[in-house]
PLY file of the C-alpha trace (Angstrom):
ply
format ascii 1.0
element vertex 112
property float x
property float y
property float z
element edge 111
property int vertex1
property int vertex2
end_header
-18.50 2.80 238.47
-18.51 6.43 237.38
-21.01 8.78 239.00
-24.51 8.73 237.53
-24.05 12.16 236.01
-21.66 10.51 233.53
-23.68 7.36 232.93
-27.36 8.19 232.64
-28.85 9.67 229.49
-30.25 13.11 230.22
-28.46 13.41 233.57
-27.06 16.87 234.15
-23.33 17.19 234.83
-23.48 19.97 237.40
-19.70 20.47 237.40
-19.46 20.84 233.62
-22.60 22.95 233.32
-21.46 25.53 235.87
-17.78 25.30 234.93
-16.51 24.99 238.48
-12.84 25.95 238.57
-10.08 23.44 239.19
-12.34 20.42 239.03
-10.50 18.45 236.34
-10.53 15.30 238.46
-14.34 15.53 238.67
-14.83 15.86 234.95
-12.48 13.01 234.03
-13.33 10.27 236.54
-11.72 6.90 236.89
-13.83 3.81 237.27
-13.35 4.02 241.04
-14.58 7.59 241.42
-17.95 6.95 243.01
-17.73 3.70 244.99
-18.14 3.86 247.89
-19.63 7.21 248.73
-17.37 8.47 251.42
-19.52 11.58 251.58
-22.08 9.28 253.19
-19.47 7.28 255.13
-17.75 10.35 256.53
-21.03 11.96 257.57
-21.99 8.73 259.34
-18.64 8.60 261.11
-18.95 12.25 262.17
-22.48 11.68 263.45
-21.27 8.69 265.46
-18.37 10.66 266.95
-20.60 13.59 267.95
-23.25 11.23 269.34
-20.59 9.37 271.35
-19.42 12.59 272.96
-22.85 14.05 273.67
-24.93 11.03 274.66
-23.97 10.98 278.35
-24.18 14.71 279.03
-26.75 15.97 276.49
-28.80 12.98 275.31
-31.42 14.98 273.43
-28.80 17.07 271.65
-26.92 13.86 270.83
-29.68 12.89 268.41
-29.13 15.97 266.24
-25.94 14.73 264.47
-27.88 11.76 263.11
-29.64 14.14 260.72
-26.43 14.59 258.74
-26.11 11.11 257.13
-29.61 11.04 255.58
-29.22 14.63 254.42
-25.84 13.82 252.85
-27.29 10.72 251.20
-30.13 12.78 249.73
-27.64 15.36 248.53
-25.30 12.96 246.72
-28.25 11.22 245.09
-29.97 14.47 244.08
-26.82 15.93 242.55
-26.13 12.76 240.57
-22.76 12.13 242.16
-23.53 8.62 243.42
-25.81 5.66 242.94
-27.74 4.22 245.88
-25.31 1.31 246.06
-22.45 3.82 246.51
-24.25 5.15 249.58
-24.70 1.59 250.86
-20.96 1.08 250.47
-20.35 4.28 252.40
-22.55 3.01 255.22
-20.85 -0.39 255.22
-17.35 0.93 255.86
-18.10 2.71 259.17
-20.53 -0.07 260.16
-17.64 -2.54 259.92
-14.72 -0.35 260.97
-16.19 1.21 264.14
-16.90 -2.16 265.82
-13.55 -3.50 264.58
-11.70 -0.51 266.05
-13.60 -0.87 269.34
-12.73 -4.57 269.54
-9.10 -3.79 268.75
-9.04 -1.14 271.50
-10.50 -3.56 274.05
-7.98 -6.22 273.05
-5.09 -3.74 273.38
-6.37 -2.63 276.79
-6.42 -6.24 278.03
-2.86 -6.83 276.89
-1.45 -3.81 278.73
0 1
1 2
2 3
3 4
4 5
5 6
6 7
7 8
8 9
9 10
10 11
11 12
12 13
13 14
14 15
15 16
16 17
17 18
18 19
19 20
20 21
21 22
22 23
23 24
24 25
25 26
26 27
27 28
28 29
29 30
30 31
31 32
32 33
33 34
34 35
35 36
36 37
37 38
38 39
39 40
40 41
41 42
42 43
43 44
44 45
45 46
46 47
47 48
48 49
49 50
50 51
51 52
52 53
53 54
54 55
55 56
56 57
57 58
58 59
59 60
60 61
61 62
62 63
63 64
64 65
65 66
66 67
67 68
68 69
69 70
70 71
71 72
72 73
73 74
74 75
75 76
76 77
77 78
78 79
79 80
80 81
81 82
82 83
83 84
84 85
85 86
86 87
87 88
88 89
89 90
90 91
91 92
92 93
93 94
94 95
95 96
96 97
97 98
98 99
99 100
100 101
101 102
102 103
103 104
104 105
105 106
106 107
107 108
108 109
109 110
110 111
């Protein structure tokens, strides 16, 4: 489950190569370090939040935040920090949690 930069032969460990300061947790990962990619999940959640706020007043501008998740996915894959399946896990969490939170909110509104 470690990031690809620690698992693939010939993969470059960007953090170790450039000696980024105070990154000890990056250079000694646990087996849960990479899964899921919350870089991808968080960017998806942020895009959804921005889209939700802009879609009624600025519908064309509301499409712009949706560029962030694919760019973030490309970034974490290109830097060797995640596998594709880690990105899929990052997409799954918001895809499940946003509808669940919406349903919970509707249920709470009915009860009050």
